Every structure is written in C-alpha cells, then in structure tokens.
C-alpha positions in Angstrom: 0.4 0.0 0.3 1.4 3.2 -1.2 0.6 6.9 -0.9 2.4 10.2 -2.3 1.3 13.8 -1.9 2.9 16.9 -2.5 1.0 20.0 -1.6 1.8 23.5 0.2 1.0 24.0 3.8 0.4 27.9 3.1 -2.4 27.7 0.2 -2.5 31.2 0.5 -0.7 34.0 -1.5 2.0 36.8 -0.7 0.5 39.6 -2.6 1.5 43.5 -2.6 1.4 45.8 0.5 -2.3 46.4 2.1 -4.1 43.6 -0.2 -6.4 41.7 2.0 -8.3 38.4 1.1 -11.2 39.5 -1.4 -14.9 38.6 -1.1 -17.6 39.9 -3.1 -18.5 43.4 -2.9 -20.8 44.7 0.3 -23.7 46.5 -0.6 -24.1 50.1 0.7 -27.7 49.9 1.7 -28.4 47.9 4.7 -31.6 45.6 4.6 -32.4 46.4 1.1 -35.0 43.5 1.0 -37.0 45.4 3.8 -36.8 42.4 6.4 -39.1 43.6 9.3 -39.4 43.4 12.8 -43.3 43.0 12.9 -46.0 43.1 9.8 -49.5 43.3 9.7 -49.9 47.0 11.0 -49.2 50.4 9.4 -46.2 52.7 8.8 -43.7 50.2 9.9 -41.0 52.8 8.9 -42.5 55.5 11.1 -42.5 52.8 13.9 -39.0 52.1 13.4 -39.8 48.4 12.6 -37.7 48.1 9.5 -33.7 47.8 10.6 -31.8 50.6 8.4 -34.7 52.2 6.9 -37.2 55.1 8.5 -40.1 57.2 7.1 -39.1 60.5 5.4 -42.8 61.5 5.1 -46.3 59.9 4.9 -47.2 56.4 6.3 -45.2 54.3 3.9 -45.7 50.3 4.8 -43.9 47.1 4.4 -45.9 43.9 3.1 -45.5 40.4 2.1 -49.0 40.2 0.3 -47.3 39.1 -2.9 -44.6 37.4 -4.3 -41.3 39.3 -4.3 -37.5 39.1 -5.7 -36.4 39.3 -2.1 -38.6 36.9 -1.9 -40.4 37.6 1.4 -40.9 41.2 2.3 -41.1 44.5 0.0 -41.8 48.3 0.4 -45.0 50.1 -0.4 -46.1 53.6 -0.8 -49.0 55.6 -1.8 -49.2 58.7 -4.1 -51.5 61.4 -5.3 -51.2 65.1 -6.4 -49.3 66.5 -3.7 -49.6 64.0 -1.5 -47.3 61.2 -1.5 -45.4 58.8 1.1 -41.0 58.4 1.0 -38.7 56.2 2.9 -34.9 56.9 3.3 -31.8 55.2 4.4 -28.2 56.0 5.2 -25.4 55.8 2.6 -21.9 56.6 2.4 -21.5 58.2 -1.0 -18.2 59.7 -2.1 -18.0 62.6 -4.6 -16.2 61.4 -8.0 -17.0 57.9 -7.4 -18.9 55.9 -9.5 -21.7 53.4 -8.3 -24.7 51.1 -9.6 -28.0 51.0 -8.0 -29.7 47.7 -8.6 -33.4 47.4 -7.5 -37.0 46.0 -8.6 -40.4 47.9 -8.8 -43.7 47.3 -9.7 -47.3 49.3 -9.8 -49.1 48.2 -6.5 -52.5 46.0 -6.5 -54.5 48.3 -4.7 -55.3 50.8 -7.6 -55.7 50.1 -11.1 -54.2 54.1 -12.1 -50.3 54.1 -13.0 -47.9 55.7 -11.1 -46.4 59.1 -12.6 -43.0 59.1 -10.9 -40.4 56.9 -8.6 -37.4 58.7 -7.6 -34.2 57.7 -6.4 -32.5 60.6 -4.8 -29.0 61.2 -2.9 -29.0 63.6 0.2 -27.6 64.7 3.5 -30.0 64.1 6.1 -28.3 66.7 8.6 -30.2 69.8 8.1 -32.3 68.4 5.6 -35.8 69.0 7.7 -36.7 65.2 7.2 -38.5 63.3 8.5 -41.5 65.8 7.7 -45.0 65.6 8.5 -45.8 67.1 4.8 -43.7 66.3 1.7 -40.2 68.0 2.1 -38.0 67.1 -1.1 -34.4 68.2 0.0 -31.6 69.1 -2.2 -29.0 66.7 -3.4 -28.6 64.4 -6.3 -31.3 62.6 -8.7 -30.1 58.8 -9.7 -33.1 58.4 -11.5 -36.6 59.2 -12.2 -38.7 56.0 -13.7 -42.1 57.5 -15.4 -45.6 55.5 -16.4 -45.0 52.8 -14.0 -48.5 50.6 -14.9 -46.9 47.2 -14.8 -48.0 45.1 -11.9 -45.2 42.6 -12.7 -41.8 43.1 -10.9 -39.4 45.1 -12.9 -35.5 44.6 -12.8 -33.9 48.0 -12.7 -30.0 48.5 -13.1 -28.7 52.2 -13.3 -24.9 53.6 -12.8 -24.2 57.2 -11.5 -20.9 59.5 -10.8 -21.8 61.4 -7.5 -21.6 64.7 -7.7 -20.8 65.4 -3.9 -20.4 63.5 -0.8 -24.0 62.1 0.4 -24.8 60.8 3.5 -28.4 59.3 2.7 -30.7 58.0 0.0 -34.4 58.9 0.0 -37.0 57.2 -2.3 -40.6 58.6 -3.4 -43.4 58.7 -5.6 -45.8 61.2 -7.1 -48.8 61.5 -9.2 -49.5 64.6 -10.7 -52.9 63.7 -12.5 -55.4 63.7 -9.6 -55.3 60.0 -9.3 -54.2 57.8 -6.7 -51.4 55.1 -6.8 -49.3 52.7 -5.3 -45.8 51.9 -5.8 -43.8 48.4 -4.8 -39.9 48.5 -4.3 -37.8 45.9 -3.3 -34.2 44.3 -3.4 -32.4 47.8 -3.3 -28.7 47.4 -3.6 -25.9 50.2 -4.2 -22.4 49.2 -5.1 -19.1 51.0 -5.8 -18.3 50.4 -9.2 -14.2 49.7 -9.4 -11.5 46.9 -10.0 -8.3 46.2 -8.4 -6.5 43.0 -8.8 -3.2 42.5 -6.6 -0.2 40.6 -8.0 0.7 37.5 -6.7 3.8 35.7 -5.6 3.1 32.0 -4.9 4.4 30.3 -1.8 4.7 27.2 -4.4 2.4 25.4 -6.9 -0.3 25.0 -5.1 -4.2 26.0 -6.6 -5.4 29.4 -4.9 -7.8 32.2 -6.1 -7.1 34.7 -8.1 -9.5 37.6 -7.6 -10.3 41.6 -7.4 -10.5 42.9 -4.2 -14.2 42.7 -4.6 -16.4 41.5 -7.2 -19.8 42.4 -8.3 -22.9 40.0 -8.2 -23.6 38.0 -11.4 -26.8 39.9 -12.1 -25.2 42.9 -12.4 -21.7 42.6 -13.7 -19.4 39.6 -15.7 -16.1 39.0 -15.5 -13.6 37.6 -17.9 -9.5 36.6 -17.7 -7.4 36.2 -20.3 -5.4 34.0 -21.2 -7.3 31.2 -19.8 -4.0 29.0 -19.0 -3.6 27.8 -15.4 -7.1 28.8 -14.3 -10.3 27.1 -13.4 -12.8 28.8 -15.1 -12.0 32.5 -16.9 -15.7 33.4 -16.8 -16.1 34.1 -12.9 -14.3 36.7 -10.5 -12.3 34.3 -8.7 -10.9 31.1 -10.5 -8.5 28.5 -9.0 -5.1 29.4 -10.1 -2.3 26.7 -10.8 0.2 28.2 -13.0 3.4 26.4 -13.8 5.3 29.7 -15.1 5.3 33.5 -14.4 2.3 34.9 -16.4 0.2 38.2 -16.7 -3.5 38.0 -16.2 -6.0 40.5 -17.7 -9.7 40.6 -16.0 -12.3 42.6 -17.9 -15.1 43.7 -15.9 -18.7 44.2 -17.7 -21.8 46.1 -16.7 -24.0 45.4 -19.4 -26.9 47.7 -18.6 -24.6 50.7 -18.2 -22.1 50.0 -21.2 -19.1 49.9 -18.3 -16.3 48.2 -19.1 -13.4 48.2 -16.7 -10.0 46.4 -16.9 -6.8 45.4 -14.6 -3.9 43.0 -14.6 -2.7 40.6 -12.3 1.2 39.4 -12.6 1.7 35.8 -11.1 5.1 34.9 -10.0 6.2 31.2 -9.7 9.8 31.4 -9.7 11.2 28.4 -9.0 9.2 27.1 -5.9 8.8 23.8 -6.6 7.0 21.3 -4.1 9.7 18.8 -2.9 9.5 15.1 -3.6 9.9 12.1 -1.3 9.7 8.3 -1.9 10.8 6.0 0.6 10.7 3.0 -1.8 8.5 0.1 -2.7 6.5 -1.9 -0.3 8.8 -4.0 1.8 8.8 -7.6 3.1 11.6 -8.1 5.5 12.7 -11.0 7.1 16.6 -10.6 8.6 15.5 -7.1 10.6 15.7 -3.5 10.6 16.4 -1.3 7.6 17.2 2.4 7.4 14.4 4.3 5.4 15.8 7.3 3.7 13.7 10.6 2.8 16.2 12.3 1.0 18.4 15.2 2.4 18.5 18.9 1.6 14.7 19.6 3.3 14.0 22.2 6.0 12.2 19.7 8.0 11.4 15.8 8.5 8.3 14.7 10.4 8.0 11.0 10.7 4.9 8.7 11.9 6.0 5.5 12.8 4.0 2.2 14.2 6.4 1.8 17.2 8.9 3.1 19.2 11.7 2.9 16.3 14.8 5.0 15.8 14.7 8.0 13.6 16.3 11.4 13.1 16.3 13.7 10.2 16.0 12.1 6.6 16.7 8.6 8.2 14.2 6.2 10.2 14.5 2.5 11.2 11.8 -0.3 10.7 11.1 -2.0 13.9 8.0 -3.5 13.9 5.6 -4.1 11.2 3.2 -1.5 10.2 3.1 2.0 8.0 5.9 4.1 8.1 5.3 7.9 6.7 7.3 11.2 6.6 6.3 14.4 5.7 9.2 16.9 4.1 9.1 20.4 4.0 11.2 22.9 2.0 12.2 26.5 3.0 9.2 28.0 1.0 6.8 26.1 3.2 6.0 23.2 0.4 5.6 19.9 1.5 5.7 16.2 0.5 4.3 13.4 2.0 5.1 9.4 1.6 4.4 6.2 3.2 5.6 2.7 3.2 4.2 -0.5 4.6 6.4 -2.7 6.2 6.1 -6.7 7.1 8.8 -8.5 9.5 9.1 -12.1 8.9 11.6 -13.7 11.6 11.8 -17.5 9.9 14.8 -18.9 11.4 15.5 -21.4 8.4 15.0 -19.3 5.5 18.4 -18.8 4.8 19.6 -21.9 6.5 21.7 -24.4 4.4 22.0 -26.7 7.2 18.5 -27.8 7.1 18.3 -31.3 6.9 15.3 -33.9 6.4 15.5 -37.6 7.9 13.8 -40.5 7.5 12.7 -42.4 10.9 12.7 -45.9 11.1 9.5 -47.8 11.5 
C-alpha cells in the first residue's frame, strides 16, 4: 500500500502591500429587502420596525402580500397629486466615485391607476428637515426617475451614476400629478461602488489558490473575463482557481451590460522556482532479516516521521522496528511539503536462509 502527496501548507498567496483577502462586494444599502421586525400593522417605517430604514414623510408600509424578488417582503407607498409617501436610508457616497444602483419595482395592486414618477435621490439628512409631516424634497442628486409605471409585474432595474458630491442618505418617493391615486412597490435595493483592483501574486509554491479582485459585483450586475485562460479553473468568473506552472500576466475585464461600463486591470503571478519537494521511501517492503533504514532524502528544512512503534529516527532517516506503516512529511524553505508512506512487514523465519537444514527418514 502506497501514498504520495505533494502540497503547500500555505495555500494562500503573498500579495502586494495592503492587499487583503477578497470577497463579494458589500452593498452600501442595509436591509435592501426590507426585513421587518413586525408585520400586519401600518406605518412600519414610522414605528422603527424596518432595520436600516425610516419614514421620510407620509405612512409607508412593509408588506408580504405578493411574491417578491427578495423573496419575502417589500416596501409599499402611496401617492396622489401633492401627497405621497417616502422612505430613506443611510448610505455613504463619495464625490467623484462611480456607483451602480440595482432594485426591483412594480405598480401596486391596490389601485388600477399608473404611477407617474418613482424617484431615487441622494441627499444629506443633517439639516434637511426630514422626516417631515409633509412633502419636503431636499437638495441633492437625483439618481433616476422612472415614469408611467403601469405594470403589476416586478421589473428589474440597473442604473449607474457618478456622485457629484458627498452624500449620507438615499431618499425614495413617488408622485402622481393627474389627480389619481396610485401605489408603488420597491424591493431588493442595492448600491455598489464600481471599481476593479486586482493584486499581483507571489505564490508560496505551485498550489491552487484563487486569483481575484479585492471584491467583485454580483453576477446579476457584472460579468468577469480573464485572459489568458491558461492555469485558470474558469476564465469567466471573478475568482477562478489559479494553478500556473510559469510566471504569467493575467488581464481581467469587468462588464456592466446595463450601463455599458467596462473596466480592466492586470495581475502578475510569480511562481519563480518554488517547486514542491518530492519524497520516495521506496516500494512496499517484505523484511525477513531485521531492521533497515528508510531514507527520505537530504536537503529539506524539516522531516516529520509517523512510525508504528518506538523506532529509531532522526532527520532524513528512520529505522524499521515492527510491522506497520511508516510515513514522512518533508518541507522545504518555501513552505511546500511532500508526503510518502511505506508498509513494512517483518517475517522472522529462522530457517529461511539456512544451509544446514536436513530432512531425515525415521525407521518404522
């Protein structure tokens, strides 16, 4: 029975300074699916029952009456003429940066009338006068205005924008200007920074790890493509498994189709001469004459033996002393390791090699 392994005990990479482990990008909107501490009443936003959100004006509600993209709850608010309802939430927006806003919306079932306007606006809550008993639209940046909303099916929307100032909050409100009342539903609201930053990599040894941006956007917003595809498990995801055998420069392209935005970056992967060690203790052994020395090879930084009994060992050598499995793990100075085992069987048969064996015929 024989096992051989070569692997890196440090599966992660040594990257450029100030590069952390990457992950999917965090949305700037807290509780964009409108999870609610208590349903069944009215004015959940005004009562502080919707974590991360509050009432701006009117009596907006949370409902789960109809299926949603979230898929459990959604926000609903009413509008007519100069009356409406609105919700707001903190966001941290930096002037000059690009962002993508993703959400779902539909006309409410409570009325047959379309809704004239649905607005998403950035503003600064401090000094704005909100929340307010009446409509008070603060100064800020309008991200998007959707008009003539008549469908009672959920509609997916994606909009990209560049912030014209620093903002602390997001306001969502609707308007009807035709003397008809209407309802609007919104759900699954997310805002992400648009950025692409991939570190360079120096591998500890030739062991698979992930190559990836510092964070990546969800697949319903952006697509990612790596070139070349050599040494990658999948060139069309943001974080493929990386296993090159030579130094290589990768390029990544991030595309946001809804906004016709395409960003590119490069990552240089240095594998150098960091090759995993090899170790071979020999074939399975059948021993008749006593102990032998197992040799794991010279020149390694460390040797870790696992023995079936109290046997002599040290450095690259171990001595067989009983039947069983003998294993060793060797490590080089780069933190790469190799592993091998051998099965030894002792057979102490005193006449195996004797030339004095006689066979006699007894009388009778």
